[in-house]
C-alpha positions, 0 to 999 in steps of 0.5 A, spaced: 500 500 500 502 506 498 503 512 503 503 517 497 498 522 498 495 527 493 493 534 494 485 536 493 484 543 493 478 546 496 475 553 495 470 555 500 464 559 496 461 561 502 464 563 509 460 558 512 461 552 508 465 546 511 471 542 508 470 535 507 471 531 513 473 524 514 469 522 521 473 516 523 481 514 521 479 509 517 473 511 513 473 511 506 469 517 505 469 524 506 463 527 509 460 533 505 455 538 508 449 542 506 451 550 506 444 553 506 440 559 507 434 556 509 432 548 510 430 544 504 425 539 505 427 532 501 421 528 498 420 523 493 422 529 488 429 530 487 432 537 490 439 540 489 443 541 496 449 546 495 455 544 499 458 551 498 465 548 496 468 547 489 474 542 489 481 542 484 482 534 483 489 532 480 488 528 474 488 521 475 483 521 481 476 518 481 472 522 485 465 519 487 459 522 491 455 517 494 449 516 499 450 516 507 448 510 510 445 513 516 440 517 511 439 511 507 436 507 513 431 513 514 429 512 506 433 518 504 439 518 498 443 522 494 444 520 487 451 517 485 455 522 482 462 523 479 467 529 480 471 530 474 478 533 474 477 539 470 470 541 474 471 547 478 464 549 480 460 548 486 459 541 489 451 540 489 448 534 491 442 531 488 437 528 494 431 524 494 427 520 499 425 513 496 420 510 501 413 512 500 411 518 505 418 519 507 420 527 508 427 529 511 429 536 512 436 538 511 439 544 515 445 548 514 451 544 516 448 537 516 452 531 513 448 530 506 453 525 502 460 522 502 465 523 497 470 517 496 476 518 492 480 513 488 486 512 483 483 511 476 486 505 472 490 508 465 487 503 460 486 503 452 481 499 449 482 494 443 476 492 439 476 484 439 472 479 435 472 474 441 473 474 448 476 469 453 471 464 456 469 464 463 465 460 468 460 465 468 460 467 461 455 472 458 450 471 464 448 477 468 443 480 472 442 475 477 445 469 474 450 468 480 444 467 485 439 472 489 
């Protein structure tokens, strides 16, 4: 395992914005926080929740925005998102409630999502007439069991 750290620069777009934060030493995700003038109600209809930050990610890193398990347990998710290395705009999280009748109020400073950063694999693609055989073959969508 490499101990090499990459630097992700963060710009506060609003003075009250919070920087991404790793809640525990070995957490894979960094919490993202709402940066709001007033609370937002999350329901079955997607809403955009501002974080008040923009980031500068070095090329070669993959930044994903993912749901928080604590909110998911309550029936509230964010959509998965990718932050490209050349994007410099505000991080905005799309949130919605997936369980019938569930609503959730997001307040300024609430943890709303997590950001996971990994190294990208450098790959090339080669067109092929055939692919190698495997035990699974072309079986997909439930082919390995429930």
